[in-house]
N, CA, C and O atoms as a Tinker XYZ file with bonds, in Angstrom:
   516  protein
     1  N    118.123000   75.604000  148.773000    73     2
     2  CA   118.003000   74.871000  147.541000    64     1     3
     3  C    116.660000   75.139000  146.857000    63     2     4     5
     4  O    116.629000   75.333000  145.642000    81     3
     5  N    115.575000   75.154000  147.584000    73     3     6
     6  CA   114.272000   75.366000  146.983000    64     5     7
     7  C    114.158000   76.745000  146.354000    63     6     8     9
     8  O    113.411000   76.915000  145.390000    81     7
     9  N    114.881000   77.742000  146.876000    73     7    10
    10  CA   114.809000   79.079000  146.271000    64     9    11
    11  C    115.502000   79.113000  144.912000    63    10    12    13
    12  O    115.054000   79.830000  144.017000    81    11
    13  N    116.575000   78.361000  144.738000    73    11    14
    14  CA   117.260000   78.350000  143.445000    64    13    15
    15  C    116.410000   77.648000  142.382000    63    14    16    17
    16  O    116.417000   78.063000  141.223000    81    15
    17  N    115.682000   76.598000  142.752000    73    15    18
    18  CA   114.827000   75.906000  141.789000    64    17    19
    19  C    113.609000   76.736000  141.434000    63    18    20    21
    20  O    113.131000   76.677000  140.301000    81    19
    21  N    113.106000   77.495000  142.368000    73    19    22
    22  CA   111.939000   78.322000  142.119000    64    21    23
    23  C    112.252000   79.402000  141.077000    63    22    24    25
    24  O    111.373000   79.787000  140.306000    81    23
    25  N    113.476000   79.884000  141.049000    73    23    26
    26  CA   113.834000   80.947000  140.119000    64    25    27
    27  C    114.034000   80.428000  138.694000    63    26    28    29
    28  O    114.130000   81.231000  137.766000    81    27
    29  N    114.098000   79.118000  138.498000    73    27    30
    30  CA   114.312000   78.565000  137.166000    64    29    31
    31  C    113.042000   78.491000  136.334000    63    30    32    33
    32  O    113.131000   78.293000  135.122000    81    31
    33  N    111.889000   78.639000  136.918000    73    31    34
    34  CA   110.624000   78.488000  136.188000    64    33    35
    35  C    110.320000   79.682000  135.303000    63    34    36    37
    36  O    111.086000   80.642000  135.231000    81    35
    37  N    109.191000   79.596000  134.637000    73    35    38
    38  CA   108.703000   80.660000  133.762000    64    37    39
    39  C    108.443000   81.923000  134.592000    63    38    40    41
    40  O    107.961000   81.826000  135.720000    81    39
    41  N    108.754000   83.101000  134.051000    73    39    42
    42  CA   108.473000   84.334000  134.784000    64    41    43
    43  C    107.004000   84.411000  135.196000    63    42    44    45
    44  O    106.126000   84.003000  134.436000    81    43
    45  N    106.739000   84.922000  136.368000    73    43    46
    46  CA   105.383000   85.008000  136.900000    64    45    47
    47  C    104.517000   85.847000  135.969000    63    46    48    49
    48  O    104.920000   86.925000  135.533000    81    47
    49  N    103.325000   85.343000  135.670000    73    47    50
    50  CA   102.376000   86.071000  134.844000    64    49    51
    51  C    102.534000   85.840000  133.354000    63    50    52    53
    52  O    101.699000   86.320000  132.588000    81    51
    53  N    103.552000   85.136000  132.904000    73    51    54
    54  CA   103.735000   84.876000  131.479000    64    53    55
    55  C    102.998000   83.594000  131.098000    63    54    56    57
    56  O    103.205000   82.543000  131.704000    81    55
    57  N    102.153000   83.692000  130.105000    73    55    58
    58  CA   101.357000   82.548000  129.666000    64    57    59
    59  C    102.219000   81.549000  128.896000    63    58    60    61
    60  O    103.139000   81.952000  128.184000    81    59
    61  N    101.933000   80.244000  129.031000    73    59    62
    62  CA   102.700000   79.231000  128.296000    64    61    63
    63  C    102.358000   79.185000  126.807000    63    62    64    65
    64  O    103.107000   78.604000  126.023000    81    63
    65  N    101.239000   79.789000  126.409000    73    63    66
    66  CA   100.844000   79.852000  125.000000    64    65    67
    67  C    100.175000   81.207000  124.763000    63    66    68    69
    68  O     99.639000   81.825000  125.683000    81    67
    69  N    100.221000   81.646000  123.516000    73    67    70
    70  CA    99.699000   82.971000  123.200000    64    69    71
    71  C     99.256000   83.003000  121.740000    63    70    72    73
    72  O     99.807000   82.288000  120.903000    81    71
    73  N     98.258000   83.836000  121.436000    73    71    74
    74  CA    97.861000   84.035000  120.048000    64    73    75
    75  C     98.783000   85.072000  119.423000    63    74    76    77
    76  O     99.167000   86.047000  120.068000    81    75
    77  N     99.131000   84.854000  118.175000    73    75    78
    78  CA    99.969000   85.799000  117.452000    64    77    79
    79  C     99.487000   85.949000  116.027000    63    78    80    81
    80  O     98.648000   85.179000  115.560000    81    79
    81  N    100.017000   86.939000  115.338000    73    79    82
    82  CA    99.675000   87.155000  113.936000    64    81    83
    83  C    100.944000   87.011000  113.108000    63    82    84    85
    84  O    101.974000   87.607000  113.423000    81    83
    85  N    100.861000   86.209000  112.037000    73    83    86
    86  CA   102.024000   85.919000  111.204000    64    85    87
    87  C    102.449000   87.171000  110.441000    63    86    88    89
    88  O    101.633000   87.824000  109.791000    81    87
    89  N    103.740000   87.494000  110.531000    73    87    90
    90  CA   104.312000   88.637000  109.820000    64    89    91
    91  C    105.177000   88.184000  108.642000    63    90    92    93
    92  O    105.306000   88.901000  107.650000    81    91
    93  N    105.770000   86.990000  108.755000    73    91    94
    94  CA   106.568000   86.391000  107.678000    64    93    95
    95  C    106.087000   84.961000  107.491000    63    94    96    97
    96  O    106.291000   84.114000  108.361000    81    95
    97  N    105.444000   84.691000  106.353000    73    95    98
    98  CA   104.908000   83.365000  106.116000    64    97    99
    99  C    105.991000   82.339000  105.831000    63    98   100   101
   100  O    107.124000   82.689000  105.502000    81    99
   101  N    105.633000   81.075000  105.961000    73    99   102
   102  CA   106.554000   79.987000  105.664000    64   101   103
   103  C    106.857000   79.153000  106.882000    63   102   104   105
   104  O    106.149000   79.210000  107.888000    81   103
   105  N    107.917000   78.379000  106.780000    73   103   106
   106  CA   108.372000   77.540000  107.894000    64   105   107
   107  C    109.890000   77.501000  107.832000    63   106   108   109
   108  O    110.437000   76.814000  106.970000    81   107
   109  N    110.582000   78.200000  108.695000    73   107   110
   110  CA   110.100000   78.905000  109.879000    64   109   111
   111  C    109.375000   80.199000  109.513000    63   110   112   113
   112  O    109.504000   80.706000  108.398000    81   111
   113  N    108.612000   80.721000  110.470000    73   111   114
   114  CA   107.779000   81.896000  110.245000    64   113   115
   115  C    108.123000   82.989000  111.243000    63   114   116   117
   116  O    108.817000   82.757000  112.232000    81   115
   117  N    107.624000   84.178000  110.963000    73   115   118
   118  CA   107.722000   85.299000  111.894000    64   117   119
   119  C    106.341000   85.596000  112.439000    63   118   120   121
   120  O    105.357000   85.553000  111.701000    81   119
   121  N    106.261000   85.899000  113.738000    73   119   122
   122  CA   104.973000   86.146000  114.392000    64   121   123
   123  C    105.111000   87.338000  115.322000    63   122   124   125
   124  O    106.133000   87.502000  115.987000    81   123
   125  N    104.076000   88.170000  115.364000    73   123   126
   126  CA   104.053000   89.256000  116.328000    64   125   127
   127  C    103.115000   88.891000  117.473000    63   126   128   129
   128  O    101.970000   88.491000  117.258000    81   127
   129  N    103.622000   89.038000  118.692000    73   127   130
   130  CA   102.856000   88.791000  119.932000    64   129   131
   131  C    103.269000   89.890000  120.911000    63   130   132   133
   132  O    103.888000   89.609000  121.938000    81   131
   133  N    102.937000   91.102000  120.602000    73   131   134
   134  CA   103.461000   92.223000  121.365000    64   133   135
   135  C    104.730000   92.715000  120.711000    63   134   136   137
   136  O    104.822000   93.889000  120.355000    81   135
   137  N    105.717000   91.842000  120.544000    73   135   138
   138  CA   106.921000   92.103000  119.770000    64   137   139
   139  C    107.051000   91.004000  118.733000    63   138   140   141
   140  O    106.444000   89.942000  118.876000    81   139
   141  N    107.834000   91.243000  117.693000    73   139   142
   142  CA   107.961000   90.233000  116.644000    64   141   143
   143  C    109.024000   89.206000  117.005000    63   142   144   145
   144  O    110.096000   89.551000  117.502000    81   143
   145  N    108.714000   87.945000  116.749000    73   143   146
   146  CA   109.660000   86.834000  116.909000    64   145   147
   147  C    109.804000   86.185000  115.543000    63   146   148   149
   148  O    108.815000   85.963000  114.845000    81   147
   149  N    111.039000   85.884000  115.167000    73   147   150
   150  CA   111.279000   85.255000  113.866000    64   149   151
   151  C    111.879000   83.877000  114.037000    63   150   152   153
   152  O    112.366000   83.523000  115.111000    81   151
   153  N    111.838000   83.106000  112.970000    73   151   154
   154  CA   112.401000   81.762000  112.908000    64   153   155
   155  C    111.683000   80.780000  113.831000    63   154   156   157
   156  O    112.315000   79.911000  114.431000    81   155
   157  N    110.360000   80.920000  113.942000    73   155   158
   158  CA   109.578000   79.970000  114.732000    64   157   159
   159  C    109.271000   78.743000  113.879000    63   158   160   161
   160  O    108.751000   78.882000  112.772000    81   159
   161  N    109.583000   77.542000  114.374000    73   159   162
   162  CA   109.214000   76.340000  113.630000    64   161   163
   163  C    107.703000   76.144000  113.672000    63   162   164   165
   164  O    107.031000   76.595000  114.600000    81   163
   165  N    107.178000   75.462000  112.647000    73   163   166
   166  CA   105.741000   75.221000  112.510000    64   165   167
   167  C    105.483000   73.730000  112.685000    63   166   168   169
   168  O    106.149000   72.902000  112.063000    81   167
   169  N    104.515000   73.388000  113.533000    73   167   170
   170  CA   104.171000   71.984000  113.795000    64   169   171
   171  C    102.743000   71.687000  113.365000    63   170   172   173
   172  O    101.887000   72.572000  113.355000    81   171
   173  N    102.496000   70.428000  113.009000    73   171   174
   174  CA   101.166000   69.953000  112.657000    64   173   175
   175  C    101.074000   68.476000  112.957000    63   174   176   177
   176  O    102.081000   67.851000  113.292000    81   175
   177  N     99.876000   67.897000  112.842000    73   175   178
   178  CA    99.729000   66.459000  113.080000    64   177   179
   179  C    100.594000   65.659000  112.111000    63   178   180   181
   180  O    100.935000   66.145000  111.033000    81   179
   181  N    100.948000   64.438000  112.492000    73   179   182
   182  CA   101.777000   63.575000  111.652000    64   181   183
   183  C    101.210000   63.409000  110.254000    63   182   184   185
   184  O    100.025000   63.121000  110.092000    81   183
   185  N    102.045000   63.588000  109.251000    73   183   186
   186  CA   101.627000   63.433000  107.867000    64   185   187
   187  C    101.004000   64.677000  107.269000    63   186   188   189
   188  O    100.693000   64.688000  106.078000    81   187
   189  N    100.815000   65.702000  108.037000    73   187   190
   190  CA   100.173000   66.932000  107.569000    64   189   191
   191  C    101.200000   68.052000  107.617000    63   190   192   193
   192  O    101.759000   68.338000  108.676000    81   191
   193  N    101.449000   68.679000  106.491000    73   191   194
   194  CA   102.406000   69.787000  106.430000    64   193   195
   195  C    101.680000   71.040000  105.973000    63   194   196   197
   196  O    100.810000   70.976000  105.104000    81   195
   197  N    102.031000   72.171000  106.551000    73   195   198
   198  CA   101.427000   73.433000  106.145000    64   197   199
   199  C    102.401000   74.563000  106.422000    63   198   200   201
   200  O    103.337000   74.422000  107.210000    81   199
   201  N    102.168000   75.665000  105.774000    73   199   202
   202  CA   102.975000   76.863000  105.965000    64   201   203
   203  C    102.017000   78.030000  106.181000    63   202   204   205
   204  O    101.186000   78.318000  105.319000    81   203
   205  N    102.125000   78.695000  107.312000    73   203   206
   206  CA   101.241000   79.835000  107.552000    64   205   207
   207  C    101.545000   80.974000  106.588000    63   206   208   209
   208  O    102.673000   81.122000  106.118000    81   207
   209  N    100.531000   81.770000  106.303000    73   207   210
   210  CA   100.693000   82.940000  105.445000    64   209   211
   211  C    100.568000   84.206000  106.272000    63   210   212   213
   212  O    100.046000   84.187000  107.387000    81   211
   213  N    101.050000   85.298000  105.717000    73   211   214
   214  CA   101.009000   86.588000  106.402000    64   213   215
   215  C     99.580000   86.896000  106.823000    63   214   216   217
   216  O     98.645000   86.715000  106.043000    81   215
   217  N     99.416000   87.349000  108.024000    73   215   218
   218  CA    98.147000   87.754000  108.653000    64   217   219
   219  C     97.358000   86.595000  109.245000    63   218   220   221
   220  O     96.315000   86.841000  109.850000    81   219
   221  N     97.797000   85.335000  109.105000    73   219   222
   222  CA    97.128000   84.227000  109.785000    64   221   223
   223  C     97.209000   84.452000  111.286000    63   222   224   225
   224  O     98.228000   84.917000  111.797000    81   223
   225  N     96.138000   84.123000  111.988000    73   223   226
   226  CA    96.134000   84.152000  113.447000    64   225   227
   227  C     96.536000   82.760000  113.915000    63   226   228   229
   228  O     95.857000   81.784000  113.596000    81   227
   229  N     97.640000   82.652000  114.675000    73   227   230
   230  CA    98.195000   81.350000  115.036000    64   229   231
   231  C     98.367000   81.219000  116.550000    63   230   232   233
   232  O     98.447000   82.209000  117.276000    81   231
   233  N     98.423000   79.955000  117.001000    73   231   234
   234  CA    98.681000   79.645000  118.399000    64   233   235
   235  C    100.167000   79.368000  118.554000    63   234   236   237
   236  O    100.716000   78.492000  117.886000    81   235
   237  N    100.816000   80.118000  119.440000    73   235   238
   238  CA   102.253000   79.974000  119.674000    64   237   239
   239  C    102.454000   79.376000  121.063000    63   238   240   241
   240  O    101.998000   79.933000  122.062000    81   239
   241  N    103.140000   78.237000  121.116000    73   239   242
   242  CA   103.472000   77.572000  122.370000    64   241   243
   243  C    104.886000   77.972000  122.752000    63   242   244   245
   244  O    105.803000   77.884000  121.935000    81   243
   245  N    105.064000   78.410000  123.989000    73   243   246
   246  CA   106.384000   78.815000  124.468000    64   245   247
   247  C    107.026000   77.625000  125.173000    63   246   248   249
   248  O    106.705000   77.326000  126.323000    81   247
   249  N    107.931000   76.955000  124.477000    73   247   250
   250  CA   108.566000   75.768000  125.026000    64   249   251
   251  C    109.901000   76.124000  125.665000    63   250   252   253
   252  O    110.381000   77.250000  125.539000    81   251
   253  N    110.485000   75.169000  126.339000    73   251   254
   254  CA   111.736000   75.419000  127.063000    64   253   255
   255  C    111.426000   75.775000  128.502000    63   254   256   257
   256  O    110.296000   76.138000  128.827000    81   255
   257  N    112.404000   75.677000  129.350000    73   255   258
   258  CA   112.169000   75.895000  130.779000    64   257   259
   259  C    111.707000   77.316000  131.091000    63   258   260   261
   260  O    111.022000   77.542000  132.088000    81   259
   261  N    112.080000   78.275000  130.242000    73   259   262
   262  CA   111.658000   79.657000  130.469000    64   261   263
   263  C    110.925000   80.237000  129.265000    63   262   264   265
   264  O    110.859000   81.455000  129.098000    81   263
   265  N    110.380000   79.372000  128.439000    73   263   266
   266  CA   109.627000   79.828000  127.274000    64   265   267
   267  C    110.502000   80.414000  126.188000    63   266   268   269
   268  O    110.028000   81.202000  125.369000    81   267
   269  N    111.779000   80.042000  126.167000    73   267   270
   270  CA   112.730000   80.644000  125.234000    64   269   271
   271  C    112.673000   80.058000  123.828000    63   270   272   273
   272  O    113.340000   80.571000  122.929000    81   271
   273  N    111.895000   78.998000  123.610000    73   271   274
   274  CA   111.820000   78.347000  122.294000    64   273   275
   275  C    110.378000   78.269000  121.809000    63   274   276   277
   276  O    109.779000   77.195000  121.859000    81   275
   277  N    109.805000   79.372000  121.343000    73   275   278
   278  CA   108.414000   79.333000  120.885000    64   277   279
   279  C    108.279000   78.597000  119.558000    63   278   280   281
   280  O    109.212000   78.563000  118.756000    81   279
   281  N    107.102000   78.006000  119.336000    73   279   282
   282  CA   106.809000   77.334000  118.074000    64   281   283
   283  C    105.331000   77.537000  117.751000    63   282   284   285
   284  O    104.519000   77.795000  118.641000    81   283
   285  N    104.994000   77.418000  116.472000    73   283   286
   286  CA   103.619000   77.591000  116.019000    64   285   287
   287  C    102.941000   76.227000  115.970000    63   286   288   289
   288  O    103.432000   75.300000  115.326000    81   287
   289  N    101.803000   76.115000  116.661000    73   287   290
   290  CA   101.078000   74.842000  116.712000    64   289   291
   291  C     99.940000   74.755000  115.713000    63   290   292   293
   292  O     99.640000   73.663000  115.231000    81   291
   293  N     99.309000   75.844000  115.392000    73   291   294
   294  CA    98.183000   75.773000  114.472000    64   293   295
   295  C     97.610000   77.134000  114.174000    63   294   296   297
   296  O     97.986000   78.136000  114.783000    81   295
   297  N     96.700000   77.156000  113.237000    73   295   298
   298  CA    96.038000   78.370000  112.770000    64   297   299
   299  C     94.617000   78.404000  113.305000    63   298   300   301
   300  O     93.972000   77.364000  113.440000    81   299
   301  N     94.130000   79.596000  113.608000    73   299   302
   302  CA    92.752000   79.725000  114.075000    64   301   303
   303  C     91.805000   79.289000  112.965000    63   302   304   305
   304  O     91.932000   79.728000  111.822000    81   303
   305  N     90.864000   78.431000  113.302000    73   303   306
   306  CA    89.933000   77.881000  112.316000    64   305   307
   307  C     88.866000   78.893000  111.935000    63   306   308   309
   308  O     88.504000   79.773000  112.716000    81   307
   309  N     88.374000   78.743000  110.711000    73   307   310
   310  CA    87.240000   79.529000  110.223000    64   309   311
   311  C     86.095000   78.546000  110.030000    63   310   312   313
   312  O     86.000000   77.883000  108.997000    81   311
   313  N     85.243000   78.460000  111.015000    73   311   314
   314  CA    84.180000   77.452000  111.027000    64   313   315
   315  C     82.853000   78.009000  110.531000    63   314   316   317
   316  O     81.790000   77.522000  110.917000    81   315
   317  N     82.909000   79.021000  109.681000    73   315   318
   318  CA    81.726000   79.741000  109.256000    64   317   319
   319  C     80.534000   78.871000  108.868000    63   318   320   321
   320  O     79.422000   79.129000  109.329000    81   319
   321  N     80.728000   77.859000  108.045000    73   319   322
   322  CA    79.592000   77.077000  107.566000    64   321   323
   323  C     79.715000   75.590000  107.879000    63   322   324   325
   324  O     78.905000   74.804000  107.387000    81   323
   325  N     80.677000   75.179000  108.665000    73   323   326
   326  CA    80.852000   73.752000  108.952000    64   325   327
   327  C     79.864000   73.275000  110.003000    63   326   328   329
   328  O     79.626000   73.937000  111.013000    81   327
   329  N     79.291000   72.097000  109.734000    73   327   330
   330  CA    78.414000   71.445000  110.693000    64   329   331
   331  C     79.237000   70.390000  111.441000    63   330   332   333
   332  O     80.309000   70.011000  110.970000    81   331
   333  N     78.764000   69.913000  112.586000    73   331   334
   334  CA    79.500000   68.873000  113.307000    64   333   335
   335  C     79.810000   67.678000  112.399000    63   334   336   337
   336  O     78.933000   67.194000  111.685000    81   335
   337  N     81.046000   67.212000  112.430000    73   335   338
   338  CA    81.471000   66.069000  111.639000    64   337   339
   339  C     81.980000   66.409000  110.249000    63   338   340   341
   340  O     82.515000   65.535000  109.566000    81   339
   341  N     81.831000   67.653000  109.810000    73   339   342
   342  CA    82.298000   68.039000  108.483000    64   341   343
   343  C     83.763000   68.475000  108.545000    63   342   344   345
   344  O     84.255000   68.915000  109.583000    81   343
   345  N     84.451000   68.340000  107.392000    73   343   346
   346  CA    85.877000   68.660000  107.304000    64   345   347
   347  C     86.130000   69.482000  106.047000    63   346   348   349
   348  O     85.569000   69.199000  104.988000    81   347
   349  N     86.977000   70.501000  106.170000    73   347   350
   350  CA    87.380000   71.298000  105.009000    64   349   351
   351  C     88.897000   71.462000  105.048000    63   350   352   353
   352  O     89.451000   71.907000  106.054000    81   351
   353  N     89.569000   71.104000  103.952000    73   351   354
   354  CA    91.007000   71.323000  103.786000    64   353   355
   355  C     91.181000   72.299000  102.643000    63   354   356   357
   356  O     90.598000   72.106000  101.576000    81   355
   357  N     91.966000   73.338000  102.838000    73   355   358
   358  CA    92.196000   74.296000  101.773000    64   357   359
   359  C     93.686000   74.577000  101.633000    63   358   360   361
   360  O     94.452000   74.469000  102.591000    81   359
   361  N     94.062000   74.929000  100.453000    73   359   362
   362  CA    95.425000   75.330000  100.150000    64   361   363
   363  C     95.392000   76.189000   98.910000    63   362   364   365
   364  O     95.172000   75.676000   97.812000    81   363
   365  N     95.604000   77.477000   99.055000    73   363   366
   366  CA    95.494000   78.379000   97.908000    64   365   367
   367  C     94.074000   78.387000   97.399000    63   366   368   369
   368  O     93.135000   78.621000   98.160000    81   367
   369  N     93.912000   78.131000   96.104000    73   367   370
   370  CA    92.578000   78.131000   95.485000    64   369   371
   371  C     91.955000   76.743000   95.443000    63   370   372   373
   372  O     90.842000   76.586000   94.940000    81   371
   373  N     92.645000   75.736000   95.958000    73   371   374
   374  CA    92.139000   74.360000   95.930000    64   373   375
   375  C     91.553000   73.984000   97.282000    63   374   376   377
   376  O     91.911000   74.554000   98.313000    81   375
   377  N     90.644000   73.014000   97.258000    73   375   378
   378  CA    90.068000   72.585000   98.517000    64   377   379
   379  C     89.337000   71.266000   98.408000    63   378   380   381
   380  O     88.943000   70.827000   97.327000    81   379
   381  N     89.170000   70.654000   99.560000    73   379   382
   382  CA    88.386000   69.429000   99.707000    64   381   383
   383  C     87.394000   69.686000  100.828000    63   382   384   385
   384  O     87.764000   70.156000  101.904000    81   383
   385  N     86.135000   69.374000  100.566000    73   383   386
   386  CA    85.098000   69.518000  101.581000    64   385   387
   387  C     84.393000   68.183000  101.729000    63   386   388   389
   388  O     83.856000   67.645000  100.761000    81   387
   389  N     84.394000   67.647000  102.949000    73   387   390
   390  CA    83.677000   66.417000  103.264000    64   389   391
   391  C     82.466000   66.823000  104.095000    63   390   392   393
   392  O     82.594000   67.152000  105.275000    81   391
   393  N     81.296000   66.797000  103.476000    73   391   394
   394  CA    80.079000   67.229000  104.148000    64   393   395
   395  C     79.256000   66.059000  104.655000    63   394   396   397
   396  O     79.670000   64.902000  104.574000    81   395
   397  N     78.086000   66.384000  105.179000    73   395   398
   398  CA    77.187000   65.359000  105.704000    64   397   399
   399  C     76.756000   64.384000  104.612000    63   398   400   401
   400  O     76.614000   63.188000  104.865000    81   399
   401  N     76.548000   64.900000  103.389000    73   399   402
   402  CA    76.049000   64.046000  102.305000    64   401   403
   403  C     76.759000   64.304000  100.976000    63   402   404   405
   404  O     76.230000   63.958000   99.920000    81   403
   405  N     77.950000   64.908000  101.016000    73   403   406
   406  CA    78.636000   65.207000   99.761000    64   405   407
   407  C     80.137000   65.357000   99.953000    63   406   408   409
   408  O     80.629000   65.584000  101.059000    81   407
   409  N     80.841000   65.224000   98.849000    73   407   410
   410  CA    82.277000   65.465000   98.767000    64   409   411
   411  C     82.458000   66.499000   97.669000    63   410   412   413
   412  O     81.992000   66.288000   96.550000    81   411
   413  N     83.124000   67.614000   97.960000    73   411   414
   414  CA    83.364000   68.653000   96.961000    64   413   415
   415  C     84.854000   68.872000   96.799000    63   414   416   417
   416  O     85.593000   68.972000   97.778000    81   415
   417  N     85.286000   68.944000   95.542000    73   415   418
   418  CA    86.677000   69.255000   95.217000    64   417   419
   419  C     86.676000   70.560000   94.429000    63   418   420   421
   420  O     85.875000   70.726000   93.510000    81   419
   421  N     87.557000   71.478000   94.777000    73   419   422
   422  CA    87.712000   72.707000   94.008000    64   421   423
   423  C     89.151000   72.779000   93.521000    63   422   424   425
   424  O     90.064000   72.278000   94.177000    81   423
   425  N     89.347000   73.403000   92.370000    73   423   426
   426  CA    90.678000   73.474000   91.780000    64   425   427
   427  C     90.870000   72.326000   90.808000    63   426   428   429
   428  O     89.959000   71.526000   90.593000    81   427
   429  N     92.055000   72.245000   90.220000    73   427   430
   430  CA    92.369000   71.184000   89.255000    64   429   431
   431  C     92.559000   69.864000   89.997000    63   430   432   433
   432  O     93.273000   69.797000   90.998000    81   431
   433  N     91.903000   68.802000   89.485000    73   431   434
   434  CA    92.033000   67.475000   90.084000    64   433   435
   435  C     92.990000   66.667000   89.221000    63   434   436   437
   436  O     92.777000   66.513000   88.018000    81   435
   437  N     94.048000   66.153000   89.843000    73   435   438
   438  CA    95.041000   65.338000   89.131000    64   437   439
   439  C     95.167000   63.990000   89.828000    63   438   440   441
   440  O     95.154000   63.898000   91.055000    81   439
   441  N     95.291000   62.945000   89.011000    73   439   442
   442  CA    95.496000   61.593000   89.521000    64   441   443
   443  C     96.766000   61.066000   88.867000    63   442   444   445
   444  O     96.824000   60.913000   87.647000    81   443
   445  N     97.767000   60.795000   89.667000    73   443   446
   446  CA    99.076000   60.361000   89.154000    64   445   447
   447  C     99.590000   61.279000   88.056000    63   446   448   449
   448  O    100.125000   60.813000   87.050000    81   447
   449  N     99.430000   62.585000   88.248000    73   447   450
   450  CA    99.950000   63.576000   87.309000    64   449   451
   451  C     99.055000   63.885000   86.131000    63   450   452   453
   452  O     99.347000   64.802000   85.364000    81   451
   453  N     97.966000   63.139000   85.966000    73   451   454
   454  CA    97.044000   63.365000   84.851000    64   453   455
   455  C     95.795000   64.067000   85.341000    63   454   456   457
   456  O     95.320000   63.807000   86.447000    81   455
   457  N     95.251000   64.979000   84.500000    73   455   458
   458  CA    94.025000   65.659000   84.891000    64   457   459
   459  C     92.860000   64.679000   84.866000    63   458   460   461
   460  O     92.845000   63.738000   84.072000    81   459
   461  N     91.902000   64.905000   85.726000    73   459   462
   462  CA    90.714000   64.059000   85.760000    64   461   463
   463  C     89.987000   64.113000   84.420000    63   462   464   465
   464  O     89.456000   63.105000   83.955000    81   463
   465  N     89.964000   65.287000   83.804000    73   463   466
   466  CA    89.310000   65.445000   82.510000    64   465   467
   467  C     89.937000   64.533000   81.444000    63   466   468   469
   468  O     89.215000   63.899000   80.676000    81   467
   469  N     91.269000   64.464000   81.394000    73   467   470
   470  CA    91.920000   63.617000   80.387000    64   469   471
   471  C     91.633000   62.134000   80.643000    63   470   472   473
   472  O     91.517000   61.357000   79.695000    81   471
   473  N     91.519000   61.743000   81.895000    73   471   474
   474  CA    91.197000   60.350000   82.230000    64   473   475
   475  C     89.776000   60.010000   81.787000    63   474   476   477
   476  O     89.534000   58.929000   81.249000    81   475
   477  N     88.846000   60.922000   82.011000    73   475   478
   478  CA    87.451000   60.696000   81.600000    64   477   479
   479  C     87.353000   60.612000   80.083000    63   478   480   481
   480  O     86.647000   59.752000   79.558000    81   479
   481  N     88.051000   61.494000   79.370000    73   479   482
   482  CA    88.033000   61.458000   77.901000    64   481   483
   483  C     88.575000   60.128000   77.395000    63   482   484   485
   484  O     88.018000   59.540000   76.468000    81   483
   485  N     89.658000   59.655000   77.999000    73   483   486
   486  CA    90.226000   58.372000   77.589000    64   485   487
   487  C     89.240000   57.230000   77.806000    63   486   488   489
   488  O     89.118000   56.352000   76.951000    81   487
   489  N     88.539000   57.226000   78.928000    73   487   490
   490  CA    87.552000   56.188000   79.218000    64   489   491
   491  C     86.407000   56.228000   78.221000    63   490   492   493
   492  O     85.982000   55.186000   77.722000    81   491
   493  N     85.899000   57.437000   77.920000    73   491   494
   494  CA    84.795000   57.591000   76.975000    64   493   495
   495  C     85.208000   57.117000   75.595000    63   494   496   497
   496  O     84.445000   56.424000   74.924000    81   495
   497  N     86.416000   57.486000   75.160000    73   495   498
   498  CA    86.894000   57.077000   73.824000    64   497   499
   499  C     87.016000   55.543000   73.755000    63   498   500   501
   500  O     86.712000   54.945000   72.723000    81   499
   501  N     87.454000   54.918000   74.839000    73   499   502
   502  CA    87.543000   53.451000   74.845000    64   501   503
   503  C     86.157000   52.826000   74.763000    63   502   504   505
   504  O     85.976000   51.797000   74.113000    81   503
   505  N     85.182000   53.442000   75.418000    73   503   506
   506  CA    83.821000   52.889000   75.416000    64   505   507
   507  C     83.155000   53.019000   74.041000    63   506   508   509
   508  O     82.456000   52.107000   73.600000    81   507
   509  N     83.371000   54.137000   73.377000    73   507   510
   510  CA    82.697000   54.327000   72.078000    64   509   511
   511  C     83.573000   53.885000   70.917000    63   510   512   513
   512  O     83.097000   53.785000   69.786000    81   511
   513  N     84.857000   53.617000   71.183000    73   511   514
   514  CA    85.881000   53.326000   70.217000    64   513   515
   515  C     85.734000   52.200000   69.356000    63   514   516
   516  O     86.604000   51.941000   68.525000    81   515
């Protein structure tokens, strides 16, 4: 009995997780890890959704009793200028940076569908109006 259960595990020497490079962006995505795997689901923390892009370096977890169901857990971080406690969120050309003493927004800022600029103009016109 113990020999039959031993054969059900992951093949010897195969890692439970591996780095891969995205070949087809989106969710599901395609990733190459020696060979290409397609239709991998993408996971992130609750409330956070993202889609990897081509050439992203990602962490692939091999789930299932024999690693037959791989999924993407996250993207390799680029911590070039971040200090401890700082956070950067990016998406395309837009971004949010929470620094030690500042908050930076890049890209168009919209509040309930309106541009921040139009809201400021409305406030100024009411004040001088």
